[in-house]
C-alpha positions in Angstrom: -2.1 14.6 -13.6 1.4 15.9 -14.0 3.3 12.8 -15.0 4.8 10.0 -12.9 5.7 10.7 -9.4 6.9 7.1 -8.6 8.2 4.5 -11.0 9.2 1.1 -9.8 11.2 -1.2 -12.1 12.1 -4.8 -11.3 11.9 -4.4 -7.5 13.1 -7.4 -5.5 13.2 -7.9 -1.7 14.4 -11.2 -0.3 14.7 -12.3 3.3 17.1 -14.9 4.6 15.4 -18.0 6.2 18.0 -20.1 8.0 21.5 -20.2 6.6 20.8 -21.0 2.9 17.2 -20.3 2.0 15.7 -17.0 0.7 12.1 -15.9 1.1 11.2 -14.0 -2.1 8.7 -11.5 -0.6 8.8 -9.2 -3.6 10.1 -10.7 -6.8 10.5 -8.5 -9.9 7.7 -6.0 -9.3 7.1 -3.0 -11.6 4.5 -0.3 -11.6 4.0 3.5 -11.8 2.0 6.0 -9.7 1.0 9.3 -11.3 1.3 12.5 -9.3 -1.9 13.1 -7.3 -3.5 9.7 -7.8 -4.1 6.6 -5.6 -2.8 3.2 -6.6 -4.6 0.4 -4.8 -2.4 -2.7 -4.0 -4.5 -5.8 -3.2 -3.9 -9.5 -2.6 -4.1 -12.2 0.1 -2.1 -11.9 3.3 1.6 -12.8 2.8 1.6 -11.8 -0.9 4.2 -9.1 -0.4 2.1 -5.9 -0.3 3.5 -4.5 2.9 7.0 -5.3 1.9 6.5 -3.3 -1.3 5.4 -0.3 0.8 8.2 -0.5 3.3 10.8 -0.9 0.6 9.4 2.2 -1.3 9.9 4.4 1.9 13.3 2.8 2.6 12.4 1.0 5.8 13.8 -2.0 3.8 16.6 -1.8 1.3 15.8 -3.3 -2.0 17.9 -6.3 -3.2 17.4 -5.4 -6.9 15.5 -3.1 -9.1 15.1 0.7 -9.2 12.8 3.1 -7.5 12.5 6.5 -9.2 10.9 9.2 -7.2 10.1 12.4 -9.2 12.7 11.2 -11.7 15.4 10.6 -9.1 16.8 7.1 -8.5 16.4 6.7 -4.7 17.7 3.1 -4.4 21.3 4.2 -3.9 21.0 7.1 -1.6 23.4 7.7 1.2 22.3 8.4 4.8 21.9 12.1 4.4 20.1 11.9 1.2 17.7 9.2 2.6 17.0 11.5 5.5 16.0 14.3 3.1 13.8 11.9 1.1 11.8 11.1 4.2 10.4 14.6 4.1 8.7 13.7 0.8 7.7 10.1 1.5 5.8 8.9 4.6 3.9 5.9 5.8 0.7 5.2 7.7 1.0 1.9 9.5 -1.6 -0.9 9.8 -1.7 -1.2 13.6 -2.5 2.0 15.5 -1.6 0.3 18.7 1.9 -0.9 17.8 3.0 1.9 15.6 2.9 4.6 18.3 5.5 4.9 21.0 3.6 4.2 24.3 6.1 6.3 26.3 5.7 9.4 24.1 2.9 12.0 24.3 0.9 12.7 21.2 2.8 16.0 20.9 6.1 14.2 21.0 5.0 11.5 18.5 3.8 14.1 15.9 6.7 16.4 16.6 9.4 13.8 16.3 9.9 14.4 12.6 9.8 18.1 13.0 12.6 17.8 15.6 14.7 15.5 13.4 14.6 17.8 10.5 14.7 21.0 12.6 11.7 22.4 10.7 10.7 25.0 13.3 13.3 27.1 15.1 11.2 27.8 18.2 9.1 25.7 20.5 6.1 28.0 20.0 6.2 27.5 16.2 6.6 23.7 16.7 3.7 23.5 19.1 1.5 25.6 16.8 2.2 23.2 13.9 1.3 20.2 16.1 -1.9 21.8 17.2 -2.8 22.5 13.6 -2.2 18.9 12.7 -4.4 17.7 15.6 -7.2 19.8 14.4 -6.7 18.7 10.8 -7.3 15.0 11.7 -10.2 15.7 14.0 -8.6 15.6 17.4 -8.7 18.2 20.2 -5.9 20.6 21.0 -5.8 19.4 24.6 -4.9 15.9 23.3 -1.3 17.1 22.8 -0.1 16.0 26.2 -2.0 12.7 26.4 -0.4 9.2 25.8 -1.5 6.6 23.2 -3.2 4.3 25.7 -5.7 7.1 26.5 -7.2 6.9 22.9 -9.4 4.6 21.0 -8.1 2.8 17.9 -9.6 5.3 15.5 -8.1 8.2 17.5 -4.7 6.5 17.5 -4.8 6.1 13.7 -5.6 9.8 13.4 -2.4 10.5 15.4 -0.6 8.3 13.0 -2.0 10.3 10.0 -1.0 13.5 11.7 2.5 12.2 12.1 2.7 11.3 8.5 1.4 14.7 7.4 3.8 16.7 9.7 6.6 17.1 7.1 4.2 18.0 4.2 5.1 14.9 2.2 4.1 14.4 -1.4 3.7 10.6 -1.2 2.2 8.4 1.5 2.0 4.6 1.8 -1.2 3.7 3.5 -0.5 0.2 4.7 -3.8 -1.4 5.7 -4.5 1.9 7.4 -8.2 1.1 8.1 -8.2 -2.7 8.5 -8.0 -2.6 12.3 -10.8 -0.1 12.7 -14.6 -0.3 13.1 -16.5 0.0 9.9 -18.0 3.4 10.8 -14.5 4.7 11.6 -13.1 3.3 8.4 -15.4 5.5 6.4 -14.3 8.6 8.3 -10.7 7.9 7.8 -11.1 7.2 4.1 -13.1 10.4 3.6 -10.4 12.3 5.5 -7.6 10.9 3.3 -9.5 11.7 0.2 -10.0 15.3 1.4 -6.3 15.7 2.2 -5.5 14.4 -1.3 -7.6 17.0 -2.9 -6.4 19.8 -0.7 -2.7 19.0 -0.7 -2.2 17.2 -4.0 -1.0 14.0 -2.1 -0.2 10.7 -3.9 -1.1 7.4 -2.2 -0.2 3.8 -2.4 -3.2 2.3 -0.7 -2.6 -1.3 0.5 -5.7 -3.1 1.5 -7.7 -6.3 1.7 -11.1 -4.6 1.4 -11.7 -4.6 -2.4 -14.8 -2.5 -2.2 -12.8 0.2 -0.3 -10.0 0.0 -2.8 -12.5 0.6 -5.7 -13.8 3.6 -3.8 -10.5 5.3 -3.2 -8.2 4.1 -6.0 -7.5 5.5 -9.5 -5.6 2.4 -10.5 -5.2 -1.0 -9.0 -2.5 -3.6 -8.9 -3.2 -7.2 -7.8 -0.3 -9.1 -6.1 0.1 -12.9 -5.7 3.1 -14.5 -4.1 5.5 -11.6 -4.6 4.5 -10.7 -8.2 1.9 -8.4 -9.8 -0.6 -10.5 -11.8 -2.9 -7.6 -13.0 -2.6 -3.9 -13.1 -4.5 -1.0 -14.6 -7.4 1.4 -14.2 -9.5 0.5 -11.3 -12.9 0.5 -13.0 -11.5 -1.5 -16.0 -10.1 -4.2 -13.6 -13.3 -4.4 -11.5 -15.6 -4.4 -14.6 -13.4 -6.7 -16.7 -11.0 -8.8 -14.6 -8.8 -11.0 -16.8 -6.6 -13.0 -14.4 -8.2 -16.0 -12.8 -6.9 -14.9 -9.4 -8.4 -11.4 -9.8 -11.7 -12.9 -10.8 -11.7 -15.1 -7.7 -10.9 -12.2 -5.4 -13.7 -10.1 -6.9 -16.3 -12.9 -6.8 -15.9 -12.9 -3.0 -16.8 -9.2 -2.6 -20.3 -9.0 -1.0 -22.8 -6.5 -2.4 -25.9 -4.8 -1.0 -28.1 -6.3 -3.7 -29.9 -9.4 -2.3 -31.1 -10.5 -5.7 -27.6 -10.6 -7.1 -26.3 -12.4 -4.0 -28.9 -15.1 -4.3 -27.9 -16.0 -7.9 -24.2 -15.0 -7.8 -21.7 -17.9 -7.7 -18.4 -17.3 -6.0 -15.3 -18.7 -7.5 -13.6 -21.1 -5.1 -9.8 -21.0 -5.4 -8.8 -24.5 -4.3 -5.3 -25.8 -3.8 -2.2 -24.7 -1.9 -0.6 -21.3 -2.2 3.1 -21.8 -3.2 5.8 -21.0 -0.8 7.6 -17.8 -1.5 10.8 -19.7 -0.5 10.4 -22.0 -3.5 7.7 -20.6 -5.8 8.8 -22.6 -8.8 9.6 -21.4 -12.3 6.1 -21.1 -13.8 3.0 -19.1 -13.0 2.6 -18.7 -9.2 -1.1 -19.3 -9.5 -0.8 -22.4 -11.7 -1.4 -24.9 -8.8 -4.8 -23.2 -8.1 -5.9 -22.3 -11.6 -8.5 -24.4 -13.4 -7.1 -23.3 -16.8 -3.4 -24.1 -16.2 -1.5 -26.2 -18.6 2.1 -27.4 -19.0 3.3 -24.0 -20.2 1.8 -22.3 -17.2 3.6 -24.7 -14.8 7.0 -24.2 -16.5 7.1 -20.6 -17.7 6.4 -17.4 -15.7 4.1 -15.2 -17.7 5.2 -11.6 -18.2 3.0 -8.6 -17.3 1.8 -7.6 -20.7 -0.8 -5.1 -22.2 -4.1 -6.8 -22.7 -6.3 -3.7 -23.2 -6.0 0.0 -22.9 -4.6 0.8 -19.4 -4.9 -2.9 -18.5 -2.0 -5.3 -18.1 -2.1 -8.9 -17.0 0.3 -11.8 -16.4 -1.4 -14.8 -17.8 -0.6 -17.1 -20.7 -4.3 -17.7 -21.4 -4.9 -14.0 -22.1 -4.0 -12.9 -25.7 
C-alpha cells in the first residue's frame, strides 16, 4: 500500500422532505481507503451506503465535511475541476437495466466518457479502445453496435464495468454491483473486478448486502446504520471479533456451508423499529433495538473510537 488514496472526514448529506424536514441520509461519516485496497461498506437497506458512494463521486454535493482524494480536497471543486476529477473516480451502478441508456449502442455508452474528455483524436483510435474494453470484460467485438435490451443482466453489468474503466480511473465505487445478478454470474463479476484490481492497481469502495462476498473481496470493512458508521476496521478482525451489537446481529444471519454449525448456531434477532433518518434522536441510533442499551445510550451518541488494533467501534458498552 502507498498511503491513503481517499480520506473522508465528517461527511454529511441531507435531503429536504417537505418544506421543513431534513432526511439525514449520511450524518458525520469518516473513513479512509488506502491505495490499491477494497473497503467494504455494509448495512441494511436505507442506511445511507449508496448516498455515501454517490457523494464521493460528486453525483451528490456534500452538505458538510471534507473528501480528500490523493491529498486534494475535492468538496469545493468548480465545474472544470470536477470534470477532470471524473477521469480518476468512476462508479458501477446497482441496476444494469436502469443505468444504461436504452437509446445508445454499447459503443456509444462506453465511448461517451472518451468523447466528453476528448481522449482519442480519431474515430479509429476511439473504436479500438472500445473494442479493447469489450474484450477485457468478456464481451465480443461485434457487441459494439448492439443496444442494451439485447443483452442479459450479467452482460449489461459488464458493459457498465467497461464504461467505468474507459477513462483509466484510480478509484471505483461498486454500488451493489452484483446484487441484481444470478449467483453464478456474481462470482464471475467479482473475480473480474479482483483481476482488474491486481492488474491496474485499482481502489474500490464495495457497497453490498452480501456479507460473505464482502469478506471475500474486501481488505477492510465499514458497517453503517441509519447514516452513521458503527464499526470499522480490518475485514477479518471484524468478522472474527465483531464488537457492535448490530454487527454481531448482521453476521449471525450469514448462512454457512457447514450443516453441523447451522443446526446448533443461534441467530441474533434484532427486534424493534429502525429509527427514522428524519428524526434519529440524540443517542445511539441502535439503542431502540439493542438489548444492552441503557439511559446513556439513549441520550448520547457514541463516538467511533479505537477498540483494538485496526478496529474501531461506536458503542458505549465497548471499553
